[in-house]
All heavy atoms as a GROMACS GRO file, in nm:
protein
  590
    1TYR      N    1   8.826   8.177  10.297
    1TYR     CA    2   8.953   8.199  10.231
    1TYR      C    3   9.052   8.259  10.330
    1TYR      O    4   9.013   8.314  10.432
    1TYR     CB    5   8.934   8.284  10.106
    1TYR     CG    6   8.930   8.433  10.130
    1TYR    CD1    7   9.043   8.509  10.104
    1TYR    CD2    8   8.817   8.497  10.177
    1TYR    CE1    9   9.042   8.645  10.126
    1TYR    CE2   10   8.815   8.632  10.199
    1TYR     CZ   11   8.928   8.707  10.173
    1TYR     OH   12   8.928   8.841  10.195
    2ASP      N   13   9.178   8.251  10.302
    2ASP     CA   14   9.281   8.302  10.392
    2ASP      C   15   9.307   8.449  10.363
    2ASP      O   16   9.314   8.491  10.248
    2ASP     CB   17   9.411   8.224  10.374
    2ASP     CG   18   9.398   8.080  10.417
    2ASP    OD1   19   9.339   8.054  10.522
    2ASP    OD2   20   9.445   7.993  10.344
    3GLU      N   21   9.326   8.529  10.469
    3GLU     CA   22   9.358   8.670  10.452
    3GLU      C   23   9.507   8.691  10.430
    3GLU      O   24   9.547   8.784  10.364
    3GLU     CB   25   9.314   8.750  10.574
    3GLU     CG   26   9.168   8.778  10.578
    3GLU     CD   27   9.136   8.881  10.684
    3GLU    OE1   28   9.167   8.856  10.802
    3GLU    OE2   29   9.084   8.985  10.648
    4ALA      N   30   9.590   8.606  10.492
    4ALA     CA   31   9.734   8.628  10.482
    4ALA      C   32   9.808   8.495  10.497
    4ALA      O   33   9.758   8.401  10.559
    4ALA     CB   34   9.780   8.726  10.588
    5TYR      N   35   9.929   8.492  10.444
    5TYR     CA   36  10.018   8.377  10.455
    5TYR      C   37  10.145   8.424  10.522
    5TYR      O   38  10.194   8.534  10.494
    5TYR     CB   39  10.049   8.319  10.317
    5TYR     CG   40   9.927   8.266  10.247
    5TYR    CD1   41   9.852   8.349  10.164
    5TYR    CD2   42   9.887   8.135  10.265
    5TYR    CE1   43   9.738   8.301  10.101
    5TYR    CE2   44   9.772   8.086  10.202
    5TYR     CZ   45   9.699   8.170  10.121
    5TYR     OH   46   9.587   8.122  10.058
    6LEU      N   47  10.202   8.340  10.608
    6LEU     CA   48  10.318   8.377  10.687
    6LEU      C   49  10.436   8.287  10.658
    6LEU      O   50  10.421   8.165  10.648
    6LEU     CB   51  10.285   8.369  10.836
    6LEU     CG   52  10.400   8.392  10.934
    6LEU    CD1   53  10.445   8.538  10.931
    6LEU    CD2   54  10.357   8.353  11.075
    7SER      N   55  10.554   8.347  10.645
    7SER     CA   56  10.680   8.276  10.644
    7SER      C   57  10.764   8.338  10.753
    7SER      O   58  10.768   8.462  10.765
    7SER     CB   59  10.748   8.290  10.508
    7SER     OG   60  10.872   8.220  10.507
    8ALA      N   61  10.830   8.257  10.835
    8ALA     CA   62  10.897   8.315  10.951
    8ALA      C   63  11.024   8.241  10.990
    8ALA      O   64  11.035   8.119  10.974
    8ALA     CB   65  10.803   8.315  11.070
    9ILE      N   66  11.116   8.317  11.044
    9ILE     CA   67  11.227   8.268  11.123
    9ILE      C   68  11.202   8.332  11.260
    9ILE      O   69  11.240   8.448  11.282
    9ILE     CB   70  11.364   8.310  11.067
    9ILE    CG1   71  11.381   8.260  10.924
    9ILE    CG2   72  11.476   8.258  11.156
    9ILE    CD1   73  11.504   8.315  10.854
   10PRO      N   74  11.128   8.262  11.349
   10PRO     CA   75  11.086   8.324  11.474
   10PRO      C   76  11.202   8.390  11.549
   10PRO      O   77  11.311   8.334  11.559
   10PRO     CB   78  11.028   8.206  11.553
   10PRO     CG   79  10.980   8.113  11.446
   10PRO     CD   80  11.083   8.124  11.337
   11GLY      N   81  11.175   8.510  11.596
   11GLY     CA   82  11.275   8.587  11.669
   11GLY      C   83  11.370   8.664  11.580
   11GLY      O   84  11.455   8.736  11.629
   12GLU      N   85  11.357   8.648  11.447
   12GLU     CA   86  11.447   8.717  11.354
   12GLU      C   87  11.374   8.796  11.247
   12GLU      O   88  11.397   8.914  11.230
   12GLU     CB   89  11.542   8.617  11.288
   12GLU     CG   90  11.640   8.555  11.383
   12GLU     CD   91  11.737   8.462  11.311
   12GLU    OE1   92  11.774   8.490  11.196
   12GLU    OE2   93  11.774   8.360  11.372
   13ALA      N   94  11.288   8.728  11.170
   13ALA     CA   95  11.222   8.794  11.057
   13ALA      C   96  11.094   8.721  11.022
   13ALA      O   97  11.082   8.599  11.040
   13ALA     CB   98  11.314   8.798  10.935
   14TYR      N   99  10.998   8.800  10.969
   14TYR     CA  100  10.869   8.746  10.929
   14TYR      C  101  10.829   8.812  10.797
   14TYR      O  102  10.858   8.930  10.774
   14TYR     CB  103  10.761   8.778  11.033
   14TYR     CG  104  10.794   8.728  11.171
   14TYR    CD1  105  10.878   8.801  11.256
   14TYR    CD2  106  10.742   8.608  11.217
   14TYR    CE1  107  10.909   8.754  11.383
   14TYR    CE2  108  10.773   8.561  11.344
   14TYR     CZ  109  10.856   8.634  11.426
   14TYR     OH  110  10.886   8.588  11.551
   15LEU      N  111  10.763   8.736  10.711
   15LEU     CA  112  10.702   8.790  10.589
   15LEU      C  113  10.555   8.753  10.593
   15LEU      O  114  10.520   8.637  10.614
   15LEU     CB  115  10.763   8.729  10.462
   15LEU     CG  116  10.902   8.774  10.424
   15LEU    CD1  117  10.949   8.696  10.302
   15LEU    CD2  118  10.904   8.923  10.393
   16LEU      N  119  10.470   8.852  10.573
   16LEU     CA  120  10.327   8.830  10.565
   16LEU      C  121  10.280   8.869  10.426
   16LEU      O  122  10.311   8.980  10.380
   16LEU     CB  123  10.252   8.918  10.665
   16LEU     CG  124  10.238   8.866  10.807
   16LEU    CD1  125  10.183   8.976  10.896
   16LEU    CD2  126  10.147   8.745  10.810
   17TYR      N  127  10.209   8.780  10.359
   17TYR     CA  128  10.153   8.811  10.228
   17TYR      C  129  10.002   8.825  10.242
   17TYR      O  130   9.933   8.729  10.278
   17TYR     CB  131  10.187   8.703  10.126
   17TYR     CG  132  10.110   8.715   9.997
   17TYR    CD1  133  10.109   8.834   9.925
   17TYR    CD2  134  10.035   8.608   9.949
   17TYR    CE1  135  10.037   8.846   9.807
   17TYR    CE2  136   9.963   8.619   9.831
   17TYR     CZ  137   9.964   8.738   9.762
   17TYR     OH  138   9.892   8.750   9.646
   18PHE      N  139   9.951   8.945  10.221
   18PHE     CA  140   9.808   8.972  10.223
   18PHE      C  141   9.756   8.962  10.080
   18PHE      O  142   9.801   9.036   9.993
   18PHE     CB  143   9.780   9.112  10.278
   18PHE     CG  144   9.806   9.127  10.425
   18PHE    CD1  145   9.934   9.150  10.472
   18PHE    CD2  146   9.702   9.119  10.515
   18PHE    CE1  147   9.958   9.164  10.607
   18PHE    CE2  148   9.724   9.133  10.652
   18PHE     CZ  149   9.853   9.155  10.698
   19THR      N  150   9.659   8.875  10.056
   19THR     CA  151   9.608   8.854   9.921
   19THR      C  152   9.519   8.970   9.874
   19THR      O  153   9.516   9.000   9.756
   19THR     CB  154   9.529   8.723   9.912
   19THR    OG1  155   9.420   8.728  10.005
   19THR    CG2  156   9.618   8.604   9.942
   20ASP      N  157   9.449   9.034   9.968
   20ASP     CA  158   9.362   9.146   9.932
   20ASP      C  159   9.338   9.236  10.052
   20ASP      O  160   9.225   9.251  10.099
   20ASP     CB  161   9.229   9.095   9.875
   20ASP     CG  162   9.146   9.208   9.813
   20ASP    OD1  163   9.202   9.314   9.780
   20ASP    OD2  164   9.025   9.189   9.798
   21GLY      N  165   9.445   9.295  10.101
   21GLY     CA  166   9.433   9.384  10.217
   21GLY      C  167   9.391   9.307  10.341
   21GLY      O  168   9.410   9.187  10.351
   22GLY      N  169   9.335   9.378  10.438
   22GLY     CA  170   9.285   9.315  10.559
   22GLY      C  171   9.384   9.326  10.674
   22GLY      O  172   9.476   9.408  10.675
   23SER      N  173   9.363   9.240  10.774
   23SER     CA  174   9.448   9.240  10.892
   23SER      C  175   9.457   9.099  10.949
   23SER      O  176   9.369   9.017  10.926
   23SER     CB  177   9.392   9.336  10.998
   23SER     OG  178   9.267   9.290  11.045
   24VAL      N  179   9.561   9.074  11.024
   24VAL     CA  180   9.580   8.946  11.094
   24VAL      C  181   9.651   8.974  11.226
   24VAL      O  182   9.718   9.076  11.242
   24VAL     CB  183   9.661   8.843  11.012
   24VAL    CG1  184   9.588   8.801  10.888
   24VAL    CG2  185   9.798   8.894  10.980
   25GLY      N  186   9.641   8.880  11.318
   25GLY     CA  187   9.714   8.888  11.443
   25GLY      C  188   9.840   8.804  11.434
   25GLY      O  189   9.836   8.688  11.394
   26LEU      N  190   9.953   8.866  11.468
   26LEU     CA  191  10.082   8.796  11.470
   26LEU      C  192  10.119   8.771  11.616
   26LEU      O  193  10.134   8.865  11.694
   26LEU     CB  194  10.188   8.882  11.400
   26LEU     CG  195  10.329   8.823  11.392
   26LEU    CD1  196  10.329   8.691  11.314
   26LEU    CD2  197  10.423   8.923  11.326
   27ASP      N  198  10.131   8.644  11.652
   27ASP     CA  199  10.155   8.606  11.791
   27ASP      C  200  10.304   8.620  11.824
   27ASP      O  201  10.385   8.536  11.787
   27ASP     CB  202  10.108   8.463  11.814
   27ASP     CG  203  10.114   8.422  11.960
   27ASP    OD1  204  10.171   8.497  12.043
   27ASP    OD2  205  10.061   8.314  11.993
   28LEU      N  206  10.336   8.728  11.893
   28LEU     CA  207  10.474   8.752  11.937
   28LEU      C  208  10.484   8.747  12.090
   28LEU      O  209  10.573   8.807  12.149
   28LEU     CB  210  10.522   8.888  11.886
   28LEU     CG  211  10.532   8.904  11.735
   28LEU    CD1  212  10.573   9.046  11.698
   28LEU    CD2  213  10.629   8.804  11.676
   29ARG      N  214  10.392   8.674  12.155
   29ARG     CA  215  10.392   8.669  12.302
   29ARG      C  216  10.521   8.613  12.360
   29ARG      O  217  10.563   8.655  12.467
   29ARG     CB  218  10.273   8.587  12.351
   29ARG     CG  219  10.140   8.658  12.330
   29ARG     CD  220  10.026   8.575  12.378
   29ARG     NE  221  10.010   8.462  12.286
   29ARG     CZ  222   9.911   8.376  12.291
   29ARG    NH1  223   9.819   8.386  12.384
   29ARG    NH2  224   9.903   8.278  12.203
   30ALA      N  225  10.586   8.521  12.291
   30ALA     CA  226  10.709   8.460  12.341
   30ALA      C  227  10.834   8.532  12.291
   30ALA      O  228  10.945   8.484  12.310
   30ALA     CB  229  10.715   8.313  12.301
   31ASP      N  230  10.816   8.647  12.228
   31ASP     CA  231  10.925   8.719  12.163
   31ASP      C  232  10.935   8.860  12.221
   31ASP      O  233  10.841   8.937  12.213
   31ASP     CB  234  10.896   8.726  12.013
   31ASP     CG  235  11.007   8.788  11.930
   31ASP    OD1  236  11.092   8.859  11.987
   31ASP    OD2  237  11.006   8.767  11.808
   32GLY      N  238  11.049   8.895  12.278
   32GLY     CA  239  11.067   9.026  12.338
   32GLY      C  240  11.137   9.126  12.248
   32GLY      O  241  11.172   9.235  12.294
   33ASN      N  242  11.158   9.092  12.121
   33ASN     CA  243  11.231   9.180  12.030
   33ASN      C  244  11.145   9.294  11.977
   33ASN      O  245  11.023   9.288  11.982
   33ASN     CB  246  11.285   9.100  11.911
   33ASN     CG  247  11.390   9.000  11.953
   33ASN    OD1  248  11.477   9.030  12.033
   33ASN    ND2  249  11.382   8.880  11.899
   34SER      N  250  11.212   9.395  11.924
   34SER     CA  251  11.145   9.505  11.853
   34SER      C  252  11.169   9.488  11.704
   34SER      O  253  11.279   9.451  11.662
   34SER     CB  254  11.199   9.640  11.900
   34SER     OG  255  11.166   9.661  12.034
   35TYR      N  256  11.067   9.520  11.623
   35TYR     CA  257  11.072   9.500  11.479
   35TYR      C  258  11.029   9.624  11.402
   35TYR      O  259  10.955   9.707  11.453
   35TYR     CB  260  10.979   9.384  11.438
   35TYR     CG  261  11.022   9.251  11.492
   35TYR    CD1  262  10.975   9.206  11.615
   35TYR    CD2  263  11.110   9.171  11.422
   35TYR    CE1  264  11.015   9.083  11.666
   35TYR    CE2  265  11.151   9.049  11.471
   35TYR     CZ  266  11.103   9.005  11.594
   35TYR     OH  267  11.144   8.885  11.643
   36LYS      N  268  11.073   9.630  11.278
   36LYS     CA  269  11.030   9.733  11.183
   36LYS      C  270  10.948   9.663  11.076
   36LYS      O  271  10.988   9.560  11.023
   36LYS     CB  272  11.152   9.801  11.122
   36LYS     CG  273  11.120   9.902  11.015
   36LYS     CD  274  11.245   9.976  10.969
   36LYS     CE  275  11.344   9.880  10.905
   36LYS     NZ  276  11.457   9.948  10.841
   37ILE      N  277  10.831   9.721  11.042
   37ILE     CA  278  10.746   9.668  10.935
   37ILE      C  279  10.757   9.762  10.815
   37ILE      O  280  10.736   9.882  10.827
   37ILE     CB  281  10.599   9.659  10.976
   37ILE    CG1  282  10.582   9.572  11.100
   37ILE    CG2  283  10.514   9.605  10.862
   37ILE    CD1  284  10.441   9.568  11.152
   38GLU      N  285  10.790   9.704  10.700
   38GLU     CA  286  10.791   9.777  10.573
   38GLU      C  287  10.703   9.700  10.475
   38GLU      O  288  10.688   9.578  10.488
   38GLU     CB  289  10.933   9.791  10.520
   38GLU     CG  290  11.021   9.874  10.613
   38GLU     CD  291  11.163   9.884  10.564
   38GLU    OE1  292  11.233   9.780  10.566
   38GLU    OE2  293  11.202   9.994  10.522
   39TRP      N  294  10.647   9.771  10.376
   39TRP     CA  295  10.548   9.714  10.288
   39TRP      C  296  10.589   9.720  10.142
   39TRP      O  297  10.642   9.821  10.096
   39TRP     CB  298  10.416   9.790  10.302
   39TRP     CG  299  10.353   9.772  10.435
   39TRP    CD1  300  10.367   9.854  10.544
   39TRP    CD2  301  10.269   9.666  10.476
   39TRP    NE1  302  10.296   9.805  10.649
   39TRP    CE2  303  10.235   9.688  10.610
   39TRP    CE3  304  10.220   9.552  10.412
   39TRP    CZ2  305  10.152   9.602  10.681
   39TRP    CZ3  306  10.138   9.466  10.483
   39TRP    CH2  307  10.105   9.492  10.616
   40ILE      N  308  10.559   9.611  10.070
   40ILE     CA  309  10.578   9.605   9.925
   40ILE      C  310  10.440   9.590   9.861
   40ILE      O  311  10.362   9.500   9.898
   40ILE     CB  312  10.666   9.485   9.884
   40ILE    CG1  313  10.804   9.495   9.950
   40ILE    CG2  314  10.677   9.477   9.731
   40ILE    CD1  315  10.886   9.369   9.938
   41ASP      N  316  10.408   9.677   9.766
   41ASP     CA  317  10.284   9.669   9.688
   41ASP      C  318  10.306   9.565   9.578
   41ASP      O  319  10.390   9.583   9.490
   41ASP     CB  320  10.252   9.806   9.628
   41ASP     CG  321  10.126   9.808   9.546
   41ASP    OD1  322  10.075   9.701   9.506
   41ASP    OD2  323  10.078   9.919   9.518
   42VAL      N  324  10.234   9.454   9.583
   42VAL     CA  325  10.253   9.345   9.488
   42VAL      C  326  10.225   9.390   9.345
   42VAL      O  327  10.296   9.351   9.252
   42VAL     CB  328  10.166   9.223   9.527
   42VAL    CG1  329  10.171   9.116   9.420
   42VAL    CG2  330  10.212   9.167   9.661
   43ALA      N  331  10.125   9.474   9.324
   43ALA     CA  332  10.088   9.517   9.189
   43ALA      C  333  10.198   9.598   9.122
   43ALA      O  334  10.226   9.581   9.004
   43ALA     CB  335   9.958   9.598   9.192
   44SER      N  336  10.263   9.687   9.198
   44SER     CA  337  10.365   9.775   9.138
   44SER      C  338  10.508   9.727   9.165
   44SER      O  339  10.600   9.768   9.097
   44SER     CB  340  10.350   9.917   9.192
   44SER     OG  341  10.391   9.924   9.328
   45GLY      N  342  10.525   9.644   9.267
   45GLY     CA  343  10.659   9.602   9.308
   45GLY      C  344  10.733   9.708   9.386
   45GLY      O  345  10.848   9.690   9.424
   46GLY      N  346  10.666   9.820   9.415
   46GLY     CA  347  10.729   9.930   9.486
   46GLY      C  348  10.710   9.921   9.636
   46GLY      O  349  10.618   9.856   9.686
   47TRP      N  350  10.800   9.989   9.708
   47TRP     CA  351  10.792   9.997   9.853
   47TRP      C  352  10.699  10.111   9.892
   47TRP      O  353  10.703  10.219   9.835
   47TRP     CB  354  10.930  10.023   9.912
   47TRP     CG  355  11.021   9.905   9.901
   47TRP    CD1  356  11.102   9.876   9.795
   47TRP    CD2  357  11.039   9.802   9.996
   47TRP    NE1  358  11.169   9.759   9.820
   47TRP    CE2  359  11.134   9.712   9.944
   47TRP    CE3  360  10.986   9.776  10.123
   47TRP    CZ2  361  11.175   9.599  10.012
   47TRP    CZ3  362  11.028   9.664  10.191
   47TRP    CH2  363  11.121   9.576  10.136
   48SER      N  364  10.617  10.086   9.992
   48SER     CA  365  10.529  10.188  10.048
   48SER      C  366  10.610  10.274  10.145
   48SER      O  367  10.708  10.228  10.205
   48SER     CB  368  10.413  10.122  10.123
   48SER     OG  369  10.342  10.217  10.199
   49GLU      N  370  10.568  10.398  10.162
   49GLU     CA  371  10.631  10.484  10.263
   49GLU      C  372  10.574  10.457  10.402
   49GLU      O  373  10.622  10.512  10.500
   49GLU     CB  374  10.612  10.631  10.224
   49GLU     CG  375  10.690  10.668  10.100
   49GLU     CD  376  10.679  10.816  10.066
   49GLU    OE1  377  10.643  10.895  10.155
   49GLU    OE2  378  10.706  10.849   9.951
   50ASP      N  379  10.473  10.371  10.409
   50ASP     CA  380  10.408  10.336  10.535
   50ASP      C  381  10.496  10.236  10.611
   50ASP      O  382  10.506  10.120  10.573
   50ASP     CB  383  10.270  10.275  10.506
   50ASP     CG  384  10.192  10.243  10.632
   50ASP    OD1  385  10.232  10.285  10.741
   50ASP    OD2  386  10.091  10.172  10.620
   51THR      N  387  10.565  10.281  10.715
   51THR     CA  388  10.646  10.193  10.799
   51THR      C  389  10.597  10.206  10.943
   51THR      O  390  10.532  10.304  10.979
   51THR     CB  391  10.796  10.226  10.791
   51THR    OG1  392  10.817  10.358  10.839
   51THR    CG2  393  10.848  10.212  10.649
   52ARG      N  394  10.631  10.108  11.022
   52ARG     CA  395  10.583  10.106  11.160
   52ARG      C  396  10.679  10.022  11.243
   52ARG      O  397  10.747   9.934  11.189
   52ARG     CB  398  10.443  10.046  11.158
   52ARG     CG  399  10.382  10.014  11.288
   52ARG     CD  400  10.242   9.960  11.268
   52ARG     NE  401  10.200   9.899  11.393
   52ARG     CZ  402  10.105   9.810  11.405
   52ARG    NH1  403  10.040   9.771  11.301
   52ARG    NH2  404  10.076   9.760  11.522
   53GLU      N  405  10.683  10.047  11.371
   53GLU     CA  406  10.761   9.965  11.462
   53GLU      C  407  10.667   9.893  11.557
   53GLU      O  408  10.564   9.948  11.597
   53GLU     CB  409  10.860  10.051  11.540
   53GLU     CG  410  10.968  10.111  11.451
   53GLU     CD  411  11.067  10.196  11.528
   53GLU    OE1  412  11.058  10.205  11.652
   53GLU    OE2  413  11.155  10.253  11.462
   54ILE      N  414  10.702   9.768  11.589
   54ILE     CA  415  10.624   9.690  11.684
   54ILE      C  416  10.719   9.624  11.783
   54ILE      O  417  10.838   9.607  11.755
   54ILE     CB  418  10.537   9.583  11.614
   54ILE    CG1  419  10.624   9.486  11.534
   54ILE    CG2  420  10.430   9.647  11.527
   54ILE    CD1  421  10.547   9.366  11.480
   55SER      N  422  10.665   9.586  11.897
   55SER     CA  423  10.742   9.515  11.999
   55SER      C  424  10.672   9.384  12.030
   55SER      O  425  10.549   9.376  12.031
   55SER     CB  426  10.754   9.598  12.126
   55SER     OG  427  10.828   9.715  12.100
   56GLY      N  428  10.753   9.282  12.058
   56GLY     CA  429  10.699   9.153  12.095
   56GLY      C  430  10.637   9.156  12.233
   56GLY      O  431  10.629   9.260  12.297
   57GLY      N  432  10.593   9.040  12.279
   57GLY     CA  433  10.532   9.028  12.409
   57GLY      C  434  10.380   9.026  12.406
   57GLY      O  435  10.316   9.020  12.510
   58ALA      N  436  10.321   9.029  12.285
   58ALA     CA  437  10.175   9.032  12.271
   58ALA      C  438  10.137   8.979  12.134
   58ALA      O  439  10.222   8.954  12.050
   58ALA     CB  440  10.123   9.175  12.287
   59ILE      N  441  10.008   8.964  12.112
   59ILE     CA  442   9.957   8.937  11.978
   59ILE      C  443   9.937   9.073  11.912
   59ILE      O  444   9.861   9.156  11.961
   59ILE     CB  445   9.826   8.857  11.982
   59ILE    CG1  446   9.852   8.719  12.043
   59ILE    CG2  447   9.768   8.844  11.840
   59ILE    CD1  448   9.727   8.636  12.063
   60ILE      N  449  10.008   9.098  11.803
   60ILE     CA  450  10.008   9.227  11.736
   60ILE      C  451   9.919   9.218  11.612
   60ILE      O  452   9.937   9.129  11.529
   60ILE     CB  453  10.152   9.267  11.692
   60ILE    CG1  454  10.250   9.257  11.808
   60ILE    CG2  455  10.152   9.404  11.627
   60ILE    CD1  456  10.221   9.349  11.924
   61THR      N  457   9.825   9.310  11.600
   61THR     CA  458   9.741   9.314  11.480
   61THR      C  459   9.814   9.394  11.372
   61THR      O  460   9.854   9.508  11.395
   61THR     CB  461   9.604   9.377  11.508
   61THR    OG1  462   9.540   9.301  11.612
   61THR    CG2  463   9.517   9.375  11.383
   62ILE      N  464   9.834   9.330  11.258
   62ILE     CA  465   9.901   9.391  11.143
   62ILE      C  466   9.795   9.422  11.038
   62ILE      O  467   9.722   9.334  10.996
   62ILE     CB  468  10.006   9.295  11.082
   62ILE    CG1  469  10.101   9.240  11.190
   62ILE    CG2  470  10.081   9.363  10.968
   62ILE    CD1  471  10.193   9.339  11.252
   63TYR      N  472   9.787   9.550  10.997
   63TYR     CA  473   9.690   9.595  10.897
   63TYR      C  474   9.763   9.626  10.767
   63TYR      O  475   9.858   9.705  10.767
   63TYR     CB  476   9.620   9.722  10.944
   63TYR     CG  477   9.538   9.706  11.069
   63TYR    CD1  478   9.594   9.727  11.194
   63TYR    CD2  479   9.404   9.668  11.061
   63TYR    CE1  480   9.519   9.711  11.310
   63TYR    CE2  481   9.328   9.652  11.176
   63TYR     CZ  482   9.386   9.674  11.299
   63TYR     OH  483   9.312   9.658  11.415
   64ALA      N  484   9.717   9.568  10.656
   64ALA     CA  485   9.773   9.603  10.525
   64ALA      C  486   9.739   9.749  10.496
   64ALA      O  487   9.635   9.799  10.540
   64ALA     CB  488   9.715   9.513  10.418
   65PRO      N  489   9.826   9.820  10.423
   65PRO     CA  490   9.802   9.962  10.396
   65PRO      C  491   9.687   9.990  10.300
   65PRO      O  492   9.648  10.105  10.284
   65PRO     CB  493   9.933  10.012  10.337
   65PRO     CG  494  10.024   9.898  10.326
   65PRO     CD  495   9.957   9.777  10.380
   66GLY      N  496   9.632   9.888  10.236
   66GLY     CA  497   9.521   9.910  10.143
   66GLY      C  498   9.471   9.779  10.086
   66GLY      O  499   9.516   9.671  10.126
   67LYS      N  500   9.380   9.788   9.992
   67LYS     CA  501   9.329   9.670   9.922
   67LYS      C  502   9.435   9.617   9.827
   67LYS      O  503   9.534   9.684   9.798
   67LYS     CB  504   9.203   9.706   9.843
   67LYS     CG  505   9.084   9.741   9.929
   67LYS     CD  506   9.027   9.615   9.987
   67LYS     CE  507   8.898   9.647  10.062
   67LYS     NZ  508   8.850   9.531  10.133
   68GLY      N  509   9.414   9.498   9.777
   68GLY     CA  510   9.508   9.438   9.685
   68GLY      C  511   9.615   9.360   9.759
   68GLY      O  512   9.611   9.343   9.880
   69GLY      N  513   9.711   9.309   9.683
   69GLY     CA  514   9.818   9.228   9.740
   69GLY      C  515   9.927   9.313   9.804
   69GLY      O  516   9.975   9.408   9.744
   70TRP      N  517   9.966   9.277   9.924
   70TRP     CA  518  10.073   9.346   9.997
   70TRP      C  519  10.160   9.244  10.067
   70TRP      O  520  10.112   9.141  10.114
   70TRP     CB  521  10.015   9.439  10.103
   70TRP     CG  522   9.948   9.558  10.048
   70TRP    CD1  523   9.815   9.572  10.017
   70TRP    CD2  524  10.010   9.682  10.013
   70TRP    NE1  525   9.792   9.697   9.966
   70TRP    CE2  526   9.910   9.766   9.963
   70TRP    CE3  527  10.140   9.730  10.018
   70TRP    CZ2  528   9.937   9.895   9.918
   70TRP    CZ3  529  10.167   9.858   9.975
   70TRP    CH2  530  10.065   9.939   9.926
   71ILE      N  531  10.289   9.273  10.074
   71ILE     CA  532  10.382   9.192  10.151
   71ILE      C  533  10.441   9.278  10.261
   71ILE      O  534  10.494   9.388  10.234
   71ILE     CB  535  10.496   9.138  10.062
   71ILE    CG1  536  10.439   9.046   9.953
   71ILE    CG2  537  10.601   9.065  10.147
   71ILE    CD1  538  10.538   9.005   9.848
   72ALA      N  539  10.430   9.230  10.383
   72ALA     CA  540  10.490   9.298  10.497
   72ALA      C  541  10.622   9.230  10.528
   72ALA      O  542  10.627   9.108  10.547
   72ALA     CB  543  10.399   9.290  10.619
   73THR      N  544  10.731   9.307  10.530
   73THR     CA  545  10.859   9.255  10.576
   73THR      C  546  10.875   9.302  10.720
   73THR      O  547  10.867   9.422  10.748
   73THR     CB  548  10.976   9.304  10.489
   73THR    OG1  549  10.989   9.444  10.501
   73THR    CG2  550  10.957   9.266  10.344
   74ILE      N  551  10.892   9.209  10.809
   74ILE     CA  552  10.902   9.240  10.952
   74ILE      C  553  11.039   9.194  10.996
   74ILE      O  554  11.066   9.074  11.004
   74ILE     CB  555  10.789   9.171  11.029
   74ILE    CG1  556  10.654   9.211  10.970
   74ILE    CG2  557  10.797   9.204  11.177
   74ILE    CD1  558  10.536   9.128  11.020
   75THR      N  559  11.126   9.290  11.020
   75THR     CA  560  11.266   9.258  11.052
   75THR      C  561  11.308   9.322  11.183
   75THR      O  562  11.248   9.421  11.226
   75THR     CB  563  11.360   9.307  10.939
   75THR    OG1  564  11.337   9.447  10.916
   75THR    CG2  565  11.334   9.231  10.809
   76LEU      N  566  11.410   9.266  11.244
   76LEU     CA  567  11.459   9.320  11.370
   76LEU      C  568  11.495   9.468  11.354
   76LEU      O  569  11.557   9.507  11.257
   76LEU     CB  570  11.582   9.243  11.418
   76LEU     CG  571  11.555   9.104  11.476
   76LEU    CD1  572  11.686   9.032  11.500
   76LEU    CD2  573  11.474   9.114  11.605
   77LYS      N  574  11.454   9.545  11.452
   77LYS     CA  575  11.483   9.689  11.451
   77LYS      C  576  11.632   9.709  11.481
   77LYS      O  577  11.688   9.644  11.567
   77LYS     CB  578  11.397   9.758  11.557
   77LYS     CG  579  11.409   9.905  11.559
   77LYS     CD  580  11.316   9.960  11.666
   77LYS     CE  581  11.364  10.096  11.708
   77LYS     NZ  582  11.303  10.138  11.832
   78ASP      N  583  11.693   9.800  11.405
   78ASP     CA  584  11.836   9.830  11.424
   78ASP      C  585  11.860   9.894  11.559
   78ASP      O  586  11.787   9.967  11.611
   78ASP     CB  587  11.886   9.924  11.315
   78ASP     CG  588  11.883   9.856  11.178
   78ASP    OD1  589  11.895   9.734  11.174
   78ASP    OD2  590  11.867   9.928  11.080
   0.00000   0.00000   0.00000
């Protein structure tokens, strides 16, 4: 089964949907931008306080904050 589904506008924004927690590698080797990751808990519809910043240039492992459904919004850092 799949751990996550990705929707992307490469170099601008990414959405990762985790069906039941877990982790995946996001290939940003060709991308030199910096991003902010914010999380939405699918069960409650609320935003998590767990945020993180990542930089391109590598394969980045993204870990869901817990079990259950989570959506990661990965947007360009201001």
